[in-house]
N, CA, C and O atoms as a GROMACS GRO file, in nm:
protein
  456
    1UNK      N    1   0.013  -2.550  -1.416
    1UNK     CA    2  -0.112  -2.617  -1.391
    1UNK      C    3  -0.149  -2.599  -1.244
    1UNK      O    4  -0.070  -2.628  -1.155
    2UNK      N    5  -0.269  -2.552  -1.222
    2UNK     CA    6  -0.316  -2.532  -1.085
    2UNK      C    7  -0.409  -2.644  -1.045
    2UNK      O    8  -0.491  -2.691  -1.124
    3UNK      N    9  -0.394  -2.684  -0.923
    3UNK     CA   10  -0.482  -2.788  -0.869
    3UNK      C   11  -0.571  -2.725  -0.764
    3UNK      O   12  -0.524  -2.655  -0.673
    4UNK      N   13  -0.697  -2.750  -0.776
    4UNK     CA   14  -0.790  -2.700  -0.675
    4UNK      C   15  -0.839  -2.818  -0.593
    4UNK      O   16  -0.858  -2.928  -0.644
    5UNK      N   17  -0.858  -2.792  -0.468
    5UNK     CA   18  -0.911  -2.897  -0.380
    5UNK      C   19  -1.039  -2.848  -0.318
    5UNK      O   20  -1.055  -2.729  -0.292
    6UNK      N   21  -1.126  -2.938  -0.294
    6UNK     CA   22  -1.250  -2.902  -0.227
    6UNK      C   23  -1.238  -2.932  -0.080
    6UNK      O   24  -1.186  -3.036  -0.040
    7UNK      N   25  -1.285  -2.839   0.001
    7UNK     CA   26  -1.280  -2.857   0.146
    7UNK      C   27  -1.385  -2.959   0.188
    7UNK      O   28  -1.494  -2.965   0.130
    8UNK      N   29  -1.353  -3.036   0.287
    8UNK     CA   30  -1.451  -3.130   0.340
    8UNK      C   31  -1.553  -3.052   0.422
    8UNK      O   32  -1.531  -2.936   0.456
    9UNK      N   33  -1.663  -3.116   0.453
    9UNK     CA   34  -1.767  -3.051   0.532
    9UNK      C   35  -1.711  -3.003   0.665
    9UNK      O   36  -1.743  -2.893   0.709
   10UNK      N   37  -1.628  -3.084   0.730
   10UNK     CA   38  -1.572  -3.044   0.858
   10UNK      C   39  -1.486  -2.918   0.845
   10UNK      O   40  -1.495  -2.828   0.928
   11UNK      N   41  -1.404  -2.912   0.740
   11UNK     CA   42  -1.321  -2.794   0.719
   11UNK      C   43  -1.407  -2.672   0.690
   11UNK      O   44  -1.377  -2.562   0.736
   12UNK      N   45  -1.513  -2.690   0.612
   12UNK     CA   46  -1.601  -2.579   0.580
   12UNK      C   47  -1.666  -2.523   0.705
   12UNK      O   48  -1.674  -2.401   0.722
   13UNK      N   49  -1.713  -2.611   0.793
   13UNK     CA   50  -1.777  -2.565   0.916
   13UNK      C   51  -1.676  -2.492   1.002
   13UNK      O   52  -1.707  -2.387   1.059
   14UNK      N   53  -1.556  -2.545   1.012
   14UNK     CA   54  -1.454  -2.485   1.096
   14UNK      C   55  -1.410  -2.350   1.039
   14UNK      O   56  -1.394  -2.253   1.114
   15UNK      N   57  -1.391  -2.343   0.907
   15UNK     CA   58  -1.337  -2.222   0.846
   15UNK      C   59  -1.443  -2.115   0.825
   15UNK      O   60  -1.415  -1.996   0.843
   16UNK      N   61  -1.561  -2.153   0.787
   16UNK     CA   62  -1.668  -2.057   0.762
   16UNK      C   63  -1.769  -2.069   0.874
   16UNK      O   64  -1.838  -2.170   0.887
   17UNK      N   65  -1.778  -1.966   0.954
   17UNK     CA   66  -1.867  -1.972   1.070
   17UNK      C   67  -2.009  -1.929   1.036
   17UNK      O   68  -2.086  -1.893   1.124
   18UNK      N   69  -2.042  -1.933   0.908
   18UNK     CA   70  -2.173  -1.891   0.863
   18UNK      C   71  -2.284  -1.983   0.909
   18UNK      O   72  -2.264  -2.102   0.934
   19UNK      N   73  -2.401  -1.926   0.919
   19UNK     CA   74  -2.519  -2.000   0.964
   19UNK      C   75  -2.549  -2.116   0.869
   19UNK      O   76  -2.593  -2.223   0.912
   20UNK      N   77  -2.526  -2.096   0.740
   20UNK     CA   78  -2.552  -2.203   0.645
   20UNK      C   79  -2.467  -2.325   0.672
   20UNK      O   80  -2.512  -2.438   0.654
   21UNK      N   81  -2.345  -2.305   0.714
   21UNK     CA   82  -2.256  -2.418   0.745
   21UNK      C   83  -2.297  -2.484   0.877
   21UNK      O   84  -2.294  -2.607   0.888
   22UNK      N   85  -2.334  -2.404   0.973
   22UNK     CA   86  -2.372  -2.458   1.104
   22UNK      C   87  -2.501  -2.539   1.095
   22UNK      O   88  -2.514  -2.644   1.158
   23UNK      N   89  -2.596  -2.491   1.015
   23UNK     CA   90  -2.726  -2.556   1.006
   23UNK      C   91  -2.739  -2.651   0.887
   23UNK      O   92  -2.850  -2.692   0.852
   24UNK      N   93  -2.627  -2.686   0.825
   24UNK     CA   94  -2.633  -2.771   0.706
   24UNK      C   95  -2.648  -2.920   0.740
   24UNK      O   96  -2.654  -3.003   0.650
   25UNK      N   97  -2.655  -2.952   0.867
   25UNK     CA   98  -2.665  -3.092   0.908
   25UNK      C   99  -2.781  -3.110   1.006
   25UNK      O  100  -2.793  -3.036   1.103
   26UNK      N  101  -2.864  -3.209   0.979
   26UNK     CA  102  -2.974  -3.239   1.071
   26UNK      C  103  -2.920  -3.280   1.208
   26UNK      O  104  -2.981  -3.250   1.310
   27UNK      N  105  -2.806  -3.346   1.210
   27UNK     CA  106  -2.745  -3.386   1.337
   27UNK      C  107  -2.704  -3.265   1.420
   27UNK      O  108  -2.727  -3.262   1.541
   28UNK      N  109  -2.644  -3.166   1.356
   28UNK     CA  110  -2.605  -3.044   1.430
   28UNK      C  111  -2.728  -2.968   1.477
   28UNK      O  112  -2.729  -2.912   1.586
   29UNK      N  113  -2.831  -2.966   1.395
   29UNK     CA  114  -2.954  -2.897   1.435
   29UNK      C  115  -3.015  -2.964   1.558
   29UNK      O  116  -3.057  -2.896   1.651
   30UNK      N  117  -3.019  -3.097   1.560
   30UNK     CA  118  -3.074  -3.168   1.676
   30UNK      C  119  -2.991  -3.140   1.802
   30UNK      O  120  -3.046  -3.126   1.911
   31UNK      N  121  -2.860  -3.131   1.787
   31UNK     CA  122  -2.773  -3.096   1.901
   31UNK      C  123  -2.804  -2.956   1.949
   31UNK      O  124  -2.815  -2.933   2.069
   32UNK      N  125  -2.818  -2.862   1.858
   32UNK     CA  126  -2.849  -2.724   1.895
   32UNK      C  127  -2.985  -2.716   1.964
   32UNK      O  128  -3.001  -2.640   2.060
   33UNK      N  129  -3.081  -2.792   1.916
   33UNK     CA  130  -3.212  -2.795   1.981
   33UNK      C  131  -3.200  -2.848   2.123
   33UNK      O  132  -3.256  -2.790   2.216
   34UNK      N  133  -3.128  -2.956   2.139
   34UNK     CA  134  -3.111  -3.016   2.273
   34UNK      C  135  -3.047  -2.917   2.368
   34UNK      O  136  -3.097  -2.897   2.479
   35UNK      N  137  -2.939  -2.855   2.328
   35UNK     CA  138  -2.868  -2.760   2.415
   35UNK      C  139  -2.949  -2.632   2.437
   35UNK      O  140  -2.937  -2.569   2.542
   36UNK      N  141  -3.030  -2.593   2.340
   36UNK     CA  142  -3.114  -2.475   2.355
   36UNK      C  143  -3.217  -2.494   2.464
   36UNK      O  144  -3.252  -2.399   2.534
   37UNK      N  145  -3.265  -2.616   2.478
   37UNK     CA  146  -3.371  -2.643   2.574
   37UNK      C  147  -3.320  -2.681   2.714
   37UNK      O  148  -3.387  -2.653   2.813
   38UNK      N  149  -3.204  -2.744   2.722
   38UNK     CA  150  -3.161  -2.790   2.854
   38UNK      C  151  -3.038  -2.718   2.909
   38UNK      O  152  -3.003  -2.737   3.025
   39UNK      N  153  -2.973  -2.637   2.828
   39UNK     CA  154  -2.859  -2.561   2.877
   39UNK      C  155  -2.727  -2.629   2.849
   39UNK      O  156  -2.650  -2.582   2.765
   40UNK      N  157  -2.699  -2.739   2.918
   40UNK     CA  158  -2.574  -2.811   2.893
   40UNK      C  159  -2.597  -2.960   2.914
   40UNK      O  160  -2.690  -3.002   2.984
   41UNK      N  161  -2.511  -3.039   2.851
   41UNK     CA  162  -2.525  -3.184   2.860
   41UNK      C  163  -2.392  -3.248   2.822
   41UNK      O  164  -2.305  -3.184   2.762
   42UNK      N  165  -2.378  -3.376   2.858
   42UNK     CA  166  -2.255  -3.446   2.822
   42UNK      C  167  -2.272  -3.515   2.687
   42UNK      O  168  -2.383  -3.537   2.639
   43UNK      N  169  -2.159  -3.549   2.628
   43UNK     CA  170  -2.157  -3.606   2.494
   43UNK      C  171  -2.242  -3.732   2.483
   43UNK      O  172  -2.318  -3.746   2.387
   44UNK      N  173  -2.231  -3.822   2.576
   44UNK     CA  174  -2.306  -3.948   2.570
   44UNK      C  175  -2.456  -3.924   2.571
   44UNK      O  176  -2.529  -3.984   2.492
   45UNK      N  177  -2.504  -3.836   2.659
   45UNK     CA  178  -2.648  -3.807   2.664
   45UNK      C  179  -2.694  -3.734   2.538
   45UNK      O  180  -2.804  -3.761   2.488
   46UNK      N  181  -2.612  -3.644   2.488
   46UNK     CA  182  -2.649  -3.574   2.364
   46UNK      C  183  -2.666  -3.675   2.252
   46UNK      O  184  -2.763  -3.669   2.177
   47UNK      N  185  -2.571  -3.767   2.240
   47UNK     CA  186  -2.580  -3.870   2.134
   47UNK      C  187  -2.707  -3.952   2.150
   47UNK      O  188  -2.780  -3.973   2.053
   48UNK      N  189  -2.733  -3.996   2.270
   48UNK     CA  190  -2.851  -4.080   2.296
   48UNK      C  191  -2.980  -4.004   2.266
   48UNK      O  192  -3.068  -4.055   2.198
   49UNK      N  193  -2.990  -3.882   2.317
   49UNK     CA  194  -3.115  -3.804   2.304
   49UNK      C  195  -3.139  -3.752   2.163
   49UNK      O  196  -3.253  -3.722   2.127
   50UNK      N  197  -3.032  -3.742   2.082
   50UNK     CA  198  -3.050  -3.694   1.945
   50UNK      C  199  -3.052  -3.808   1.843
   50UNK      O  200  -3.066  -3.784   1.723
   51UNK      N  201  -3.039  -3.932   1.892
   51UNK     CA  202  -3.048  -4.047   1.803
   51UNK      C  203  -2.930  -4.062   1.709
   51UNK      O  204  -2.946  -4.111   1.597
   52UNK      N  205  -2.814  -4.019   1.752
   52UNK     CA  206  -2.694  -4.028   1.669
   52UNK      C  207  -2.591  -4.118   1.736
   52UNK      O  208  -2.599  -4.145   1.856
   53UNK      N  209  -2.497  -4.164   1.658
   53UNK     CA  210  -2.388  -4.241   1.714
   53UNK      C  211  -2.298  -4.149   1.796
   53UNK      O  212  -2.297  -4.027   1.777
   54UNK      N  213  -2.223  -4.209   1.886
   54UNK     CA  214  -2.128  -4.134   1.968
   54UNK      C  215  -2.027  -4.063   1.879
   54UNK      O  216  -1.996  -3.946   1.901
   55UNK      N  217  -1.976  -4.133   1.779
   55UNK     CA  218  -1.874  -4.077   1.690
   55UNK      C  219  -1.928  -3.959   1.610
   55UNK      O  220  -1.861  -3.856   1.600
   56UNK      N  221  -2.047  -3.974   1.552
   56UNK     CA  222  -2.107  -3.865   1.474
   56UNK      C  223  -2.134  -3.744   1.563
   56UNK      O  224  -2.110  -3.630   1.523
   57UNK      N  225  -2.183  -3.770   1.683
   57UNK     CA  226  -2.212  -3.661   1.777
   57UNK      C  227  -2.084  -3.588   1.815
   57UNK      O  228  -2.081  -3.465   1.818
   58UNK      N  229  -1.980  -3.663   1.845
   58UNK     CA  230  -1.851  -3.601   1.881
   58UNK      C  231  -1.800  -3.515   1.766
   58UNK      O  232  -1.750  -3.405   1.789
   59UNK      N  233  -1.812  -3.563   1.644
   59UNK     CA  234  -1.768  -3.487   1.527
   59UNK      C  235  -1.848  -3.357   1.513
   59UNK      O  236  -1.791  -3.250   1.491
   60UNK      N  237  -1.981  -3.366   1.525
   60UNK     CA  238  -2.065  -3.246   1.515
   60UNK      C  239  -2.034  -3.148   1.627
   60UNK      O  240  -2.026  -3.027   1.603
   61UNK      N  241  -2.016  -3.198   1.747
   61UNK     CA  242  -1.984  -3.109   1.859
   61UNK      C  243  -1.850  -3.040   1.837
   61UNK      O  244  -1.837  -2.920   1.865
   62UNK      N  245  -1.751  -3.113   1.788
   62UNK     CA  246  -1.621  -3.051   1.759
   62UNK      C  247  -1.635  -2.941   1.654
   62UNK      O  248  -1.571  -2.837   1.665
   63UNK      N  249  -1.718  -2.964   1.554
   63UNK     CA  250  -1.741  -2.864   1.451
   63UNK      C  251  -1.810  -2.740   1.508
   63UNK      O  252  -1.776  -2.627   1.473
   64UNK      N  253  -1.907  -2.762   1.596
   64UNK     CA  254  -1.978  -2.649   1.658
   64UNK      C  255  -1.887  -2.572   1.753
   64UNK      O  256  -1.899  -2.450   1.765
   65UNK      N  257  -1.797  -2.641   1.820
   65UNK     CA  258  -1.698  -2.573   1.905
   65UNK      C  259  -1.607  -2.488   1.818
   65UNK      O  260  -1.581  -2.372   1.849
   66UNK      N  261  -1.558  -2.546   1.707
   66UNK     CA  262  -1.469  -2.473   1.616
   66UNK      C  263  -1.537  -2.350   1.556
   66UNK      O  264  -1.472  -2.250   1.529
   67UNK      N  265  -1.669  -2.360   1.536
   67UNK     CA  266  -1.745  -2.248   1.480
   67UNK      C  267  -1.778  -2.142   1.586
   67UNK      O  268  -1.832  -2.037   1.553
   68UNK      N  269  -1.747  -2.171   1.711
   68UNK     CA  270  -1.772  -2.075   1.818
   68UNK      C  271  -1.914  -2.073   1.871
   68UNK      O  272  -1.953  -1.978   1.939
   69UNK      N  273  -1.992  -2.175   1.840
   69UNK     CA  274  -2.132  -2.179   1.880
   69UNK      C  275  -2.150  -2.243   2.017
   69UNK      O  276  -2.235  -2.200   2.096
   70UNK      N  277  -2.071  -2.344   2.046
   70UNK     CA  278  -2.080  -2.410   2.177
   70UNK      C  279  -1.943  -2.412   2.244
   70UNK      O  280  -1.840  -2.393   2.180
   71UNK      N  281  -1.947  -2.435   2.374
   71UNK     CA  282  -1.825  -2.442   2.454
   71UNK      C  283  -1.817  -2.580   2.516
   71UNK      O  284  -1.918  -2.637   2.557
   72UNK      N  285  -1.695  -2.631   2.524
   72UNK     CA  286  -1.672  -2.762   2.585
   72UNK      C  287  -1.597  -2.744   2.715
   72UNK      O  288  -1.502  -2.667   2.724
   73UNK      N  289  -1.643  -2.819   2.818
   73UNK     CA  290  -1.572  -2.826   2.946
   73UNK      C  291  -1.542  -2.973   2.971
   73UNK      O  292  -1.628  -3.059   2.951
   74UNK      N  293  -1.421  -3.002   3.014
   74UNK     CA  294  -1.382  -3.140   3.042
   74UNK      C  295  -1.367  -3.159   3.192
   74UNK      O  296  -1.299  -3.083   3.260
   75UNK      N  297  -1.432  -3.263   3.241
   75UNK     CA  298  -1.419  -3.304   3.380
   75UNK      C  299  -1.368  -3.448   3.378
   75UNK      O  300  -1.446  -3.543   3.381
   76UNK      N  301  -1.237  -3.462   3.372
   76UNK     CA  302  -1.181  -3.595   3.356
   76UNK      C  303  -1.215  -3.647   3.219
   76UNK      O  304  -1.182  -3.585   3.118
   77UNK      N  305  -1.282  -3.761   3.216
   77UNK     CA  306  -1.322  -3.820   3.087
   77UNK      C  307  -1.458  -3.771   3.039
   77UNK      O  308  -1.499  -3.805   2.928
   78UNK      N  309  -1.527  -3.694   3.119
   78UNK     CA  310  -1.661  -3.646   3.083
   78UNK      C  311  -1.649  -3.512   3.010
   78UNK      O  312  -1.588  -3.417   3.059
   79UNK      N  313  -1.710  -3.507   2.893
   79UNK     CA  314  -1.711  -3.384   2.812
   79UNK      C  315  -1.850  -3.321   2.822
   79UNK      O  316  -1.950  -3.383   2.784
   80UNK      N  317  -1.856  -3.198   2.872
   80UNK     CA  318  -1.983  -3.126   2.887
   80UNK      C  319  -1.986  -3.012   2.784
   80UNK      O  320  -1.886  -2.943   2.763
   81UNK      N  321  -2.101  -2.995   2.720
   81UNK     CA  322  -2.115  -2.892   2.617
   81UNK      C  323  -2.231  -2.800   2.652
   81UNK      O  324  -2.332  -2.843   2.709
   82UNK      N  325  -2.215  -2.673   2.617
   82UNK     CA  326  -2.322  -2.575   2.635
   82UNK      C  327  -2.314  -2.472   2.524
   82UNK      O  328  -2.208  -2.450   2.465
   83UNK      N  329  -2.428  -2.410   2.495
   83UNK     CA  330  -2.430  -2.302   2.398
   83UNK      C  331  -2.354  -2.183   2.454
   83UNK      O  332  -2.358  -2.158   2.574
   84UNK      N  333  -2.287  -2.109   2.369
   84UNK     CA  334  -2.214  -1.989   2.411
   84UNK      C  335  -2.310  -1.869   2.402
   84UNK      O  336  -2.294  -1.781   2.317
   85UNK      N  337  -2.410  -1.868   2.491
   85UNK     CA  338  -2.513  -1.765   2.485
   85UNK      C  339  -2.464  -1.627   2.525
   85UNK      O  340  -2.538  -1.529   2.515
   86UNK      N  341  -2.340  -1.618   2.572
   86UNK     CA  342  -2.285  -1.486   2.600
   86UNK      C  343  -2.258  -1.409   2.471
   86UNK      O  344  -2.237  -1.288   2.474
   87UNK      N  345  -2.257  -1.479   2.357
   87UNK     CA  346  -2.242  -1.410   2.229
   87UNK      C  347  -2.381  -1.385   2.170
   87UNK      O  348  -2.468  -1.471   2.176
   88UNK      N  349  -2.399  -1.268   2.115
   88UNK     CA  350  -2.530  -1.227   2.066
   88UNK      C  351  -2.584  -1.320   1.957
   88UNK      O  352  -2.702  -1.355   1.958
   89UNK      N  353  -2.500  -1.360   1.865
   89UNK     CA  354  -2.549  -1.443   1.754
   89UNK      C  355  -2.596  -1.581   1.803
   89UNK      O  356  -2.692  -1.635   1.748
   90UNK      N  357  -2.530  -1.636   1.903
   90UNK     CA  358  -2.573  -1.766   1.958
   90UNK      C  359  -2.701  -1.748   2.039
   90UNK      O  360  -2.790  -1.834   2.035
   91UNK      N  361  -2.711  -1.638   2.112
   91UNK     CA  362  -2.833  -1.610   2.188
   91UNK      C  363  -2.952  -1.599   2.092
   91UNK      O  364  -3.060  -1.651   2.121
   92UNK      N  365  -2.932  -1.532   1.979
   92UNK     CA  366  -3.040  -1.519   1.880
   92UNK      C  367  -3.073  -1.654   1.816
   92UNK      O  368  -3.190  -1.682   1.788
   93UNK      N  369  -2.972  -1.735   1.793
   93UNK     CA  370  -2.995  -1.868   1.739
   93UNK      C  371  -3.078  -1.951   1.835
   93UNK      O  372  -3.171  -2.021   1.794
   94UNK      N  373  -3.046  -1.944   1.964
   94UNK     CA  374  -3.123  -2.017   2.065
   94UNK      C  375  -3.267  -1.968   2.068
   94UNK      O  376  -3.360  -2.048   2.077
   95UNK      N  377  -3.287  -1.837   2.060
   95UNK     CA  378  -3.423  -1.781   2.059
   95UNK      C  379  -3.500  -1.832   1.938
   95UNK      O  380  -3.618  -1.867   1.949
   96UNK      N  381  -3.435  -1.837   1.823
   96UNK     CA  382  -3.499  -1.887   1.702
   96UNK      C  383  -3.540  -2.033   1.720
   96UNK      O  384  -3.652  -2.071   1.687
   97UNK      N  385  -3.449  -2.113   1.771
   97UNK     CA  386  -3.477  -2.256   1.790
   97UNK      C  387  -3.591  -2.278   1.888
   97UNK      O  388  -3.683  -2.355   1.860
   98UNK      N  389  -3.586  -2.211   2.002
   98UNK     CA  390  -3.692  -2.233   2.101
   98UNK      C  391  -3.827  -2.182   2.051
   98UNK      O  392  -3.930  -2.246   2.074
   99UNK      N  393  -3.827  -2.069   1.982
   99UNK     CA  394  -3.953  -2.017   1.926
   99UNK      C  395  -4.005  -2.112   1.818
   99UNK      O  396  -4.125  -2.139   1.812
  100UNK      N  397  -3.918  -2.162   1.736
  100UNK     CA  398  -3.956  -2.256   1.630
  100UNK      C  399  -4.019  -2.381   1.690
  100UNK      O  400  -4.124  -2.427   1.647
  101UNK      N  401  -3.951  -2.436   1.792
  101UNK     CA  402  -4.002  -2.558   1.856
  101UNK      C  403  -4.135  -2.533   1.926
  101UNK      O  404  -4.224  -2.618   1.918
  102UNK      N  405  -4.150  -2.419   1.994
  102UNK     CA  406  -4.276  -2.387   2.060
  102UNK      C  407  -4.387  -2.370   1.958
  102UNK      O  408  -4.499  -2.417   1.979
  103UNK      N  409  -4.358  -2.304   1.847
  103UNK     CA  410  -4.456  -2.285   1.742
  103UNK      C  411  -4.498  -2.418   1.682
  103UNK      O  412  -4.616  -2.439   1.653
  104UNK      N  413  -4.401  -2.509   1.664
  104UNK     CA  414  -4.432  -2.642   1.610
  104UNK      C  415  -4.521  -2.720   1.706
  104UNK      O  416  -4.614  -2.789   1.663
  105UNK      N  417  -4.493  -2.710   1.836
  105UNK     CA  418  -4.574  -2.778   1.936
  105UNK      C  419  -4.716  -2.724   1.937
  105UNK      O  420  -4.812  -2.800   1.946
  106UNK      N  421  -4.731  -2.591   1.927
  106UNK     CA  422  -4.864  -2.530   1.923
  106UNK      C  423  -4.941  -2.575   1.799
  106UNK      O  424  -5.061  -2.603   1.807
  107UNK      N  425  -4.873  -2.583   1.685
  107UNK     CA  426  -4.938  -2.628   1.562
  107UNK      C  427  -4.984  -2.772   1.575
  107UNK      O  428  -5.094  -2.807   1.532
  108UNK      N  429  -4.900  -2.856   1.635
  108UNK     CA  430  -4.937  -2.996   1.654
  108UNK      C  431  -5.056  -3.009   1.747
  108UNK      O  432  -5.146  -3.089   1.722
  109UNK      N  433  -5.058  -2.930   1.855
  109UNK     CA  434  -5.173  -2.933   1.948
  109UNK      C  435  -5.300  -2.893   1.876
  109UNK      O  436  -5.405  -2.952   1.900
  110UNK      N  437  -5.294  -2.793   1.789
  110UNK     CA  438  -5.411  -2.748   1.715
  110UNK      C  439  -5.462  -2.860   1.624
  110UNK      O  440  -5.583  -2.882   1.614
  111UNK      N  441  -5.371  -2.929   1.558
  111UNK     CA  442  -5.410  -3.039   1.469
  111UNK      C  443  -5.475  -3.151   1.550
  111UNK      O  444  -5.577  -3.206   1.507
  112UNK      N  445  -5.419  -3.185   1.664
  112UNK     CA  446  -5.472  -3.293   1.747
  112UNK      C  447  -5.611  -3.258   1.800
  112UNK      O  448  -5.698  -3.344   1.809
  113UNK      N  449  -5.633  -3.131   1.835
  113UNK     CA  450  -5.762  -3.089   1.889
  113UNK      C  451  -5.872  -3.095   1.784
  113UNK      O  452  -5.989  -3.109   1.819
  114UNK      N  453  -5.837  -3.085   1.657
  114UNK     CA  454  -5.938  -3.084   1.550
  114UNK      C  455  -5.985  -3.219   1.523
  114UNK      O  456  -6.070  -3.238   1.436
   0.00000   0.00000   0.00000
């Protein structure tokens, strides 16, 4: 008799570095948007600016680090995160996010002007 187990979301993100796993969470997407626009930030500010709890943000950041999308630097108790834009796939992801956000802003401006 064989037993199969299902991987948790965290294991799936860590094991499968696919875009579908990385973008399967609104929380991770908000983190990626934040880092795409400002470069780097600490965990507490990321949590506050993305409207997530500290614990949820830390979990998402750990998953993104495991997936190779962001890099963590520790300065004592302060954890700083940044996109790993030296890799082509992350650079393209950042370009997609910033273009998407700019396009959304332009669309909103057009609606407001009407």
